[in-house]
C-alpha positions in Angstrom: -6.9 17.6 4.5 -4.6 15.9 6.3 -3.5 13.2 4.0 -4.9 12.3 -0.1 -4.5 8.9 -1.0 -4.0 8.0 -4.5 -3.8 4.6 -5.4 -5.5 1.5 -7.3 -8.9 1.1 -5.7 -9.0 -2.8 -5.4 -12.0 -5.4 -3.7 -10.1 -7.4 -1.7 -11.5 -11.0 -1.9 -9.9 -12.9 0.9 -9.7 -17.0 1.0 -7.7 -19.8 3.0 -5.8 -22.1 0.9 -3.0 -25.1 1.6 0.4 -24.7 0.5 -0.3 -27.0 -2.4 -2.7 -24.6 -4.1 0.1 -22.1 -4.1 2.3 -24.6 -5.8 0.1 -26.0 -8.4 -1.1 -22.5 -9.9 2.8 -21.4 -9.8 2.6 -18.7 -7.3 5.3 -17.4 -5.3 4.4 -17.3 -1.9 4.5 -13.8 0.0 4.1 -11.9 -3.1 1.6 -10.3 -5.8 1.0 -11.4 -9.2 -0.1 -9.3 -11.7 -2.8 -11.2 -14.0 -3.9 -9.3 -16.9 -6.7 -12.1 -18.3 -9.9 -11.6 -16.8 -11.1 -15.4 -17.5 -7.6 -16.4 -16.1 -8.0 -14.6 -13.2 -12.0 -15.8 -12.5 -10.7 -19.1 -13.4 -8.5 -19.1 -10.3 -10.8 -18.6 -7.4 -13.9 -20.6 -9.3 -13.6 -23.3 -6.6 -12.4 -21.5 -3.5 -14.7 -20.0 -0.4 -14.4 -16.7 0.1 -13.9 -15.4 3.6 -14.4 -11.7 3.3 -14.7 -9.4 0.6 -13.4 -5.7 2.0 -12.6 -2.5 -0.4 -9.2 -2.5 -0.3 -6.0 -1.3 -1.9 -2.4 -0.8 -0.2 -3.0 3.1 0.2 -6.7 3.2 0.4 -5.7 0.8 3.6 -3.6 3.1 4.8 -6.2 6.1 4.7 -8.7 4.1 6.5 -6.3 3.7 9.2 -5.6 7.4 9.0 -8.9 8.0 9.4 -9.7 5.2 12.0 -7.3 7.4 14.0 -9.3 10.8 14.0 -7.1 12.4 10.7 -9.2 13.7 7.9 -8.6 12.2 4.8 -9.3 11.5 1.0 -8.7 8.8 -1.4 -8.5 9.1 -5.3 -8.7 5.7 -7.0 -10.5 4.5 -10.3 -13.7 2.3 -10.3 -16.0 1.5 -12.8 -19.6 2.5 -12.4 -20.5 -1.3 -11.7 -21.4 -3.8 -8.8 -18.2 -3.6 -6.8 -17.5 -0.2 -7.7 -20.5 0.9 -6.1 -19.5 -1.0 -2.9 -16.0 0.3 -3.1 -17.2 3.6 -2.7 -20.1 2.9 0.3 -16.8 1.0 1.9 -14.9 4.0 1.8 -17.6 6.6 3.1 -18.6 4.5 6.2 -14.9 4.7 7.3 -15.3 8.7 7.1 -13.2 8.8 3.7 -13.9 11.3 1.3 -14.0 9.5 -1.9 -12.7 12.1 -4.7 -13.5 10.1 -7.9 -16.5 10.2 -9.6 -17.1 6.9 -11.1 -18.6 6.2 -14.8 -19.2 2.8 -16.8 -15.6 1.9 -18.0 -14.4 -0.6 -20.3 -12.8 -3.0 -17.7 -14.5 -3.9 -14.6 -13.7 -2.8 -11.0 -10.1 -4.2 -9.9 -9.9 -7.2 -7.7 -7.3 -8.7 -5.4 -7.2 -12.6 -4.6 -5.5 -12.9 -1.4 -4.8 -16.0 -0.6 -3.8 -17.0 2.7 -2.1 -20.3 3.9 -1.9 -21.8 7.2 1.3 -19.8 8.1 -1.1 -16.6 7.9 1.3 -15.6 5.1 -0.7 -13.8 2.3 -0.1 -14.6 -1.7 -2.1 -12.0 -3.6 -3.5 -12.1 -7.4 -4.8 -9.1 -8.9 -6.5 -8.4 -11.7 -6.4 -4.4 -11.9 -9.4 -4.0 -14.1 -9.8 -0.2 -14.4 -7.8 0.7 -11.3 -4.8 0.3 -14.0 -6.3 3.2 -16.2 -5.8 6.3 -13.9 -4.5 9.1 -15.5 -3.9 12.7 -15.3 -7.4 13.7 -15.6 -8.4 11.8 -12.6 -6.3 13.8 -10.5 -7.3 17.3 -9.4 -4.5 19.6 -8.9 -6.9 21.6 -6.6 -7.4 18.5 -4.3 -4.0 17.9 -4.1 -3.0 21.4 -3.5 -5.3 21.3 -0.6 -4.1 18.2 1.5 -1.2 18.4 3.5 0.6 15.1 2.1 -0.2 12.9 -0.3 0.7 9.4 0.0 1.5 7.2 -2.9 1.7 3.2 -3.9 4.3 1.5 -6.1 1.5 -0.7 -7.0 0.0 2.1 -9.0 3.3 3.2 -11.0 3.5 2.4 -14.8 4.6 3.6 -18.0 2.0 5.8 -19.9 -1.0 7.1 -18.0 -0.4 6.3 -14.6 2.8 7.8 -14.6 1.4 10.9 -15.7 -1.1 10.9 -13.0 1.6 10.0 -10.5 3.6 12.8 -11.8 0.8 15.3 -11.6 0.3 14.8 -7.9 4.0 15.2 -7.0 4.3 18.2 -8.9 1.4 19.8 -6.9 1.8 18.0 -3.5 2.9 20.1 -0.4 4.4 17.2 1.1 4.9 13.3 -0.4 4.9 10.3 1.0 5.1 6.7 -0.8 5.3 2.9 -0.5 7.6 0.8 -2.8 4.5 -2.0 -2.4 6.4 -4.8 -3.3 9.7 -6.2 -4.4 8.3 -6.8 -8.2 7.5 -3.2 -8.5 11.1 -2.6 -7.3 12.5 -4.8 -9.9 10.4 -3.6 -12.8 10.9 0.3 -11.9 13.8 0.4 -10.1 15.5 3.7 -12.2 12.4 5.6 -11.7 12.0 4.2 -7.6 15.5 5.5 -7.0 15.1 9.0 -8.5 11.7 9.2 -6.6 13.3 8.4 -3.1 16.3 10.5 -3.9 14.7 13.7 -5.1 11.1 13.5 -4.9 9.6 12.0 -1.8 9.1 13.0 1.9 8.4 9.7 3.4 9.4 6.6 1.7 8.1 3.5 2.9 10.2 -0.3 2.1 10.4 -3.3 3.7 13.9 -4.4 4.0 13.9 -6.9 0.8 12.4 -3.8 -1.2 14.7 -1.3 -0.1 18.1 -3.8 -0.6 16.7 -4.7 -4.1 16.3 -0.7 -4.6 19.9 0.1 -4.0 21.3 -3.5 -4.9 22.5 -3.7 -1.4 24.3 -6.6 -0.2 23.8 -6.1 3.8 21.5 -3.9 5.9 24.4 -1.6 6.3 24.2 -0.5 3.2 20.8 0.3 3.7 21.8 2.6 6.7 24.6 4.3 4.9 21.9 5.2 1.9 19.4 6.1 4.3 21.7 8.7 6.1 22.7 10.4 2.6 19.2 11.0 1.7 18.4 13.5 4.2 14.6 12.2 3.9 12.8 10.2 6.1 12.8 6.4 4.9 11.4 4.2 7.1 12.0 -0.1 6.8 10.1 -3.0 8.2 12.1 -5.7 8.8 9.6 -8.4 9.9 10.5 -10.1 13.2 13.5 -7.3 13.3 11.1 -4.6 14.2 11.3 -1.3 11.8 14.0 1.1 11.6 13.6 4.8 10.4 16.5 7.2 9.1 16.8 10.7 8.6 20.2 12.4 8.0 22.2 10.7 11.3 18.9 10.1 13.0 18.3 6.5 13.5 15.4 5.5 15.4 14.3 1.9 15.7 11.9 -0.4 17.4 11.0 -4.3 18.0 8.1 -6.3 17.1 5.2 -6.7 19.8 5.6 -10.2 21.1 2.7 -13.2 21.7 0.7 -12.1 19.3 -1.7 -14.7 18.0 -1.5 -14.3 13.9 -4.3 -14.8 12.0 -3.2 -13.1 8.6 -0.1 -10.7 7.6 -2.6 -8.5 4.8 -2.4 -5.2 5.2 0.6 -5.1 8.1 3.0 -2.7 6.3 -0.6 -0.7 4.9 -1.6 -0.2 8.6 2.1 0.8 9.8 2.2 3.1 7.3 -1.1 5.0 9.1 0.2 4.7 12.2 3.8 6.3 11.4 2.0 9.1 9.3 -0.4 9.5 11.8 2.6 10.7 14.3 4.3 12.1 11.5 1.5 14.7 10.7 0.6 15.3 14.1 4.0 16.3 15.4 5.0 13.0 17.6 8.4 12.1 17.6 9.9 9.6 15.4 10.3 6.8 18.0 6.3 7.5 18.6 5.6 7.1 15.0 7.4 4.0 14.9 5.5 2.5 18.0 2.4 3.9 16.8 3.1 2.1 13.4 3.7 -1.1 15.4 0.5 -0.7 17.5 -1.7 -0.2 14.1 0.5 -3.0 12.1 -0.2 -5.4 15.4 -3.8 -5.1 15.7 -4.5 -6.0 12.0 -2.9 -8.9 11.9 -4.5 -10.6 14.9 -7.6 -10.4 12.7 -8.4 -11.6 9.0 -8.5 -8.9 6.2 -6.4 -5.3 6.2 -8.4 -3.3 7.8 -9.3 -2.8 11.5 
């Protein structure tokens, strides 16, 4: 298997909202908020019109992208044996992704992410993790990890206790490790741990400019470049309208964004960028071509609603 993804198994529920909805519900546009109360979460989208429901989760989206590019891939994510859990598994199987988790009836339901798309195409997410956030080391098979060329992890999954143990078990048995820092709130919550991972454990790190600057307390992008050069590990940074940059020692590659795209929804742009880059990386492409493949995939997904092509 080329890549085994380990992440939050989340069903994405996509809704269009106006700017007022975001401010009225005290949400910060463009970020992800964790909602811990199930009734609060249900209340949030009780009056919204659902545009689309998709098997989601950041790493799962990337894994589906890799499958669409022809790579043999698998995914481990915790779901409950409920309606959404069954739909989640079916959704991955339809995309030729091997779902390497045996679901059973859990105390909490399958996780759900409410994706609110404003008229400017920005997405704001509210996530009720449900049982997804309860992944533990027994859910991760060492043999499955060892039989994969690379594992791909997400910062969203990291948390103290059982998820952290699952993470560490996967990393300790992996041949190569890639990870997305996921969101600035993840970086701010887990800065010490993430920095240690980036410096010592990850072969490839994906971050946007905001996340990496927060991680190393950088004042400007020059400091990010210097940090990346000192790592001697692959650091890939997306910079919005400025394109993307990869740093590996003194080798720095960059590309620009595609122009004149009709952007409908930015959901999944980073996930599909990672899929394109990893496809190139694992199939022997040079770094510039990896960046370009990432750009190609992310450019496609932002011209439609939802995080899957």
